[in-house]
C-alpha positions as CSV (number, residue, x, y, z in Angstrom):
1,M,154.8,175.1,142.3
2,K,157.7,172.7,143.3
3,R,160.0,171.8,140.5
4,R,159.1,168.2,141.1
5,D,155.2,168.7,140.8
6,F,155.8,170.4,137.6
7,F,157.6,167.4,136.1
8,L,154.8,165.3,137.3
9,L,152.2,167.2,135.8
10,M,154.0,167.5,132.5
11,G,154.3,163.7,132.7
12,G,150.5,163.2,133.1
13,A,149.8,165.7,130.2
14,A,152.3,163.5,127.9
15,V,150.7,160.3,129.1
16,W,146.9,161.4,128.6
17,P,146.7,161.6,124.9
18,A,148.5,158.2,124.5
19,A,145.9,156.8,126.9
20,A,143.0,158.5,125.0
21,R,144.3,157.1,121.7
22,A,144.6,153.7,123.1
23,Q,140.9,153.8,124.4
24,Q,139.7,155.2,120.9
25,A,141.5,152.2,119.3
26,A,139.8,149.7,121.8
27,L,136.3,151.0,120.9
28,P,134.2,148.6,118.4
29,L,134.6,150.1,114.8
30,I,131.7,150.7,112.4
31,G,132.7,150.6,108.9
32,F,130.1,153.0,107.4
33,V,130.0,153.1,103.5
34,S,127.5,155.3,101.3
35,G,127.4,155.7,97.6
36,R,126.6,159.4,98.1
37,A,128.8,162.4,97.9
38,R,130.7,164.0,100.9
39,E,128.4,166.9,100.6
40,D,125.5,164.7,101.8
41,S,127.5,163.8,104.9
42,I,126.1,166.2,107.4
43,R,122.3,165.2,106.7
44,Y,123.0,161.5,106.4
45,G,125.6,161.2,108.9
46,D,123.6,163.0,111.5
47,A,120.7,160.6,110.8
48,F,123.0,157.4,111.2
49,R,124.4,158.9,114.4
50,Q,120.9,159.6,115.7
51,G,120.0,156.0,115.2
52,L,123.0,154.8,117.0
53,G,122.1,157.4,119.9
54,E,118.6,155.9,120.2
55,T,120.3,152.8,121.3
56,G,122.6,154.3,123.6
57,I,125.8,154.3,121.5
58,V,127.6,157.6,121.3
59,E,130.2,157.8,118.5
60,G,133.6,158.3,119.9
61,R,132.7,156.8,123.2
62,G,130.7,153.7,122.5
63,A,132.2,153.2,118.9
64,T,134.4,154.4,116.3
65,V,132.7,155.1,113.0
66,E,134.8,155.3,109.9
67,Y,132.9,157.2,107.2
68,H,133.4,156.6,103.3
69,W,131.4,158.6,101.0
70,L,132.2,156.9,97.7
71,D,130.5,159.5,95.3
72,G,129.5,156.8,93.0
73,Q,133.1,155.2,93.0
74,Y,131.9,151.7,93.4
75,D,135.3,150.2,92.2
76,Q,136.8,151.1,95.6
77,L,134.4,148.5,97.4
78,P,136.3,145.2,97.2
79,S,139.5,146.8,98.8
80,L,137.4,148.7,101.2
81,M,135.5,145.6,102.5
82,S,138.8,143.7,102.8
83,D,140.4,146.1,104.9
84,F,137.3,146.2,107.4
85,V,137.7,142.4,107.4
86,R,141.4,142.7,108.1
87,R,140.6,145.0,111.0
88,R,137.8,143.1,112.3
89,A,135.4,145.7,112.2
90,A,132.3,145.0,114.6
91,V,129.7,146.1,112.2
92,I,129.8,147.1,108.5
93,A,127.0,149.6,107.6
94,S,126.0,150.3,104.0
95,P,122.8,152.5,104.1
96,G,121.4,153.2,100.6
97,S,123.7,151.2,98.5
98,N,123.1,147.8,97.1
99,P,126.6,147.6,95.6
100,A,128.2,148.3,99.1
101,A,125.8,145.6,100.6
102,L,126.6,143.0,97.9
103,A,130.4,143.9,98.4
104,A,130.0,143.4,102.1
105,K,128.5,140.1,101.9
106,A,130.9,138.9,99.4
107,A,133.7,139.9,101.8
108,T,132.7,138.3,105.1
109,A,130.1,135.7,106.4
110,T,131.0,136.6,109.8
111,I,131.2,140.3,110.5
112,P,127.6,141.8,111.1
113,I,126.2,143.8,108.0
114,V,123.5,146.3,108.2
115,F,122.2,147.3,104.9
116,G,119.7,149.7,103.4
117,V,118.8,148.6,99.8
118,G,116.3,149.6,97.2
119,D,115.8,146.2,95.9
120,D,114.3,142.9,97.5
121,P,117.4,141.8,99.8
122,V,116.1,138.1,99.4
123,K,116.6,138.3,95.6
124,L,119.8,140.0,96.0
125,G,121.0,137.1,98.1
126,L,121.6,139.2,101.4
127,V,119.2,137.3,103.6
128,A,117.2,134.0,103.5
129,S,113.9,135.7,104.3
130,L,112.7,139.1,105.5
131,A,111.4,137.8,108.9
132,R,114.5,135.5,109.6
133,P,117.5,136.6,107.8
134,G,119.4,133.8,108.9
135,G,122.9,134.9,108.3
136,N,125.4,137.9,109.2
137,A,123.2,140.7,107.4
138,T,119.9,142.3,108.1
139,G,118.8,146.0,107.5
140,I,116.0,148.1,105.6
141,N,114.4,147.6,102.3
142,F,113.4,151.2,101.1
143,F,111.6,150.0,97.8
144,A,113.7,152.4,95.6
145,V,113.2,150.2,92.5
146,E,109.9,148.9,93.2
147,V,108.4,152.3,92.9
148,A,109.8,153.0,89.4
149,S,106.6,152.4,87.6
150,K,104.6,154.7,89.9
151,Q,107.4,157.3,89.3
152,L,106.8,157.1,85.6
153,S,103.1,157.3,85.9
154,L,103.2,160.4,88.1
155,L,105.6,162.0,85.6
156,H,103.2,161.1,82.7
157,E,100.4,162.8,84.6
158,L,102.5,165.9,85.1
159,V,103.7,166.1,81.7
160,P,100.9,164.3,79.6
161,K,102.1,165.6,76.1
162,A,105.7,164.0,76.7
163,V,106.0,160.7,74.7
164,R,109.8,160.5,74.4
165,I,111.2,159.5,77.9
166,A,114.8,159.4,78.6
167,V,115.9,157.2,81.6
168,L,119.3,158.0,83.3
169,I,120.9,155.2,85.0
170,N,124.3,154.5,86.5
171,P,125.8,151.4,84.8
172,A,128.1,150.9,87.9
173,N,125.1,150.1,90.2
174,S,124.1,147.0,88.2
175,T,121.4,145.5,90.3
176,N,119.5,148.8,90.6
177,T,119.8,149.4,86.8
178,E,118.5,146.0,85.8
179,A,115.4,146.1,87.8
180,T,114.8,149.8,87.1
181,L,114.8,149.3,83.6
182,R,112.7,146.3,83.5
183,D,109.9,148.1,85.6
184,V,110.3,151.2,83.4
185,L,110.0,149.5,80.2
186,E,106.9,147.7,81.3
187,A,105.4,150.8,82.6
188,A,106.2,152.7,79.4
189,S,104.7,150.0,77.2
190,T,101.5,150.3,79.3
191,L,101.5,154.1,79.0
192,G,102.6,154.3,75.3
193,L,105.6,155.9,75.9
194,Q,109.1,155.5,73.9
195,V,112.2,155.2,76.3
196,Q,115.7,156.1,75.5
197,V,118.2,154.9,78.0
198,L,121.2,157.1,79.1
199,K,124.1,156.0,81.2
200,A,126.3,157.8,83.5
201,S,128.7,156.8,86.2
202,N,130.7,160.0,86.7
203,V,130.2,163.9,86.4
204,S,131.5,164.1,82.7
205,E,129.3,161.1,81.7
206,I,126.2,163.2,83.0
207,D,127.0,166.2,80.9
208,A,127.3,163.8,77.8
209,A,124.0,162.1,78.7
210,F,122.2,165.5,78.6
211,N,124.0,166.3,75.2
212,E,122.4,163.0,73.8
213,L,119.2,163.8,75.4
214,A,118.9,167.0,73.4
215,R,120.2,165.4,70.2
216,E,117.3,162.7,70.6
217,R,114.9,165.4,71.5
218,A,113.5,163.6,74.5
219,E,110.6,165.4,76.2
220,A,110.9,164.3,79.8
221,L,113.7,162.6,82.0
222,F,113.3,159.8,84.5
223,I,116.2,159.6,86.8
224,G,117.0,156.0,88.1
225,P,117.3,155.3,91.9
226,D,121.1,155.6,92.6
227,A,122.9,157.3,95.4
228,F,125.5,159.0,93.0
229,L,122.7,160.3,90.8
230,V,121.0,161.8,93.8
231,S,124.3,163.2,95.1
232,R,124.6,165.2,91.7
233,R,121.3,166.6,91.8
234,A,122.5,170.3,91.5
235,Q,124.4,169.4,88.1
236,I,121.3,167.6,86.9
237,T,118.9,170.5,88.0
238,V,121.3,173.0,86.1
239,L,121.4,170.9,83.0
240,A,117.7,170.0,83.0
241,A,116.9,173.8,83.4
242,R,119.4,174.7,80.6
243,H,117.6,172.1,78.1
244,G,114.1,172.8,79.4
245,I,113.4,169.2,80.3
246,P,111.0,168.1,83.1
247,T,112.6,165.5,85.6
248,A,111.4,162.8,87.8
249,G,113.6,161.0,90.4
250,V,113.3,159.3,94.0
251,A,114.6,161.8,96.4
252,R,113.0,164.7,98.0
253,E,116.3,166.8,98.2
254,S,116.3,166.6,94.4
255,V,113.2,168.3,94.3
256,E,114.3,171.0,96.8
257,A,117.4,171.4,94.6
258,G,115.2,172.3,91.4
259,E,114.0,169.1,90.0
260,L,110.3,168.8,89.1
261,M,109.2,165.8,90.9
262,S,110.1,162.9,93.0
263,Y,108.4,159.8,94.5
264,G,110.0,157.5,97.0
265,T,110.5,156.6,100.6
266,D,112.1,158.8,103.4
267,T,116.0,158.0,102.8
268,V,116.9,160.2,105.7
269,D,115.1,157.8,108.0
270,M,116.5,154.6,106.4
271,Y,119.9,155.9,107.5
272,R,118.6,156.4,111.1
273,Q,117.2,153.0,111.1
274,V,120.4,151.5,109.8
275,G,122.0,153.5,112.6
276,V,119.6,151.9,115.1
277,Y,120.2,148.4,114.1
278,S,124.1,148.9,113.9
279,G,123.7,150.2,117.7
280,R,121.4,146.9,118.6
281,I,124.2,144.7,117.3
282,L,126.8,146.4,119.3
283,K,124.6,145.9,122.3
284,G,124.7,142.2,121.7
285,A,121.9,141.5,119.1
286,K,122.4,139.0,116.2
287,P,121.7,140.0,112.6
288,A,119.9,136.7,112.2
289,D,117.5,137.6,114.7
290,L,116.6,141.1,113.5
291,P,114.0,141.0,110.8
292,V,114.4,143.1,107.7
293,Q,112.5,146.3,108.2
294,Q,110.5,147.7,105.1
295,S,109.7,151.5,104.6
296,T,106.0,152.2,104.8
297,K,105.9,155.9,104.1
298,F,106.2,157.0,100.5
299,E,106.5,160.7,99.5
300,F,105.2,162.6,96.3
301,V,106.9,165.8,96.0
302,I,106.4,168.6,93.3
303,N,108.4,171.7,92.8
304,A,106.0,174.2,91.8
305,S,108.6,176.8,90.7
306,T,110.2,174.5,88.4
307,A,106.8,173.6,86.9
308,K,106.2,177.3,86.2
309,A,109.6,177.8,84.8
310,L,108.9,174.8,82.4
311,G,105.6,176.4,81.4
312,L,103.6,173.3,82.9
313,D,100.2,173.6,84.4
314,V,100.0,171.0,87.3
315,P,96.5,169.6,87.6
316,P,95.0,170.9,90.7
317,A,94.2,167.1,91.6
318,L,97.7,166.1,91.3
319,L,98.8,169.1,93.7
320,L,96.2,167.6,96.4
321,R,97.6,164.3,96.1
322,A,101.2,165.5,96.7
323,D,102.7,165.1,100.2
324,A,104.5,168.4,99.6
325,V,104.5,171.3,97.1
326,I,107.8,173.4,96.9
327,E,107.1,176.9,96.1
């Protein structure tokens, strides 16, 4: 190789990374914010990328996605959203997080927002109507809050002798908390149950909540719909087993981790749907023209091994109604 050719090649090698970086910077930015922990990033990040892919958007080529897994630290949201606005993100995606969706809506009236919320997005003020969102936001309603009374009813069927029910909520997720407590208290009154409210927004507060639960001799635990609480399912499972307390939540993965039962929608698919809408917006669709989607499939999951460890006899009729029974 001639000396001149060698330097030309070296020059090309030096220039290429800079060109690649410039191309990456030129790609539209999707600001992705989830209340879950980073440990959930593979399962849910893959679902979001799958949704993008269904519209022909490949991460790293058609868009840059900046992921933020908050692990329940919702106090980061205002500065995070301000940064997305300053950097002119093309889309803000907030799957599974009422606080993130509300923070995005408060931060911008122009950048498209694709949310996944567990409460009515019209009541939350995110859209004008489900069919015609009318502004810069649209997304998925996965009914995490609306199914609270159904969850409590199923828990009561599984543990009919339990009268004192503890309800674990995350006060940092105020919109979910208020709606959940309202529905649970109403359902508990109908079922003749006593409710003890426990609050936890970090790891140590979950430990403290279980200590209080034990002191008050609660006989079952209802876990409110919150991304942080779902992310702490391993911790909650261990504590519930230690205290011999039956648990009910919204997420299948919590039952897979060892909690007794769950009832809720398919949250993995909700992340995929948020990815689809994000991709469609990058392709030119306007949020105002994309109707809010509503989850239609609900899963009732029982962990038979946990029931056995707790000495519970699950009624055969309830097993037949379950969509999945984990042995």
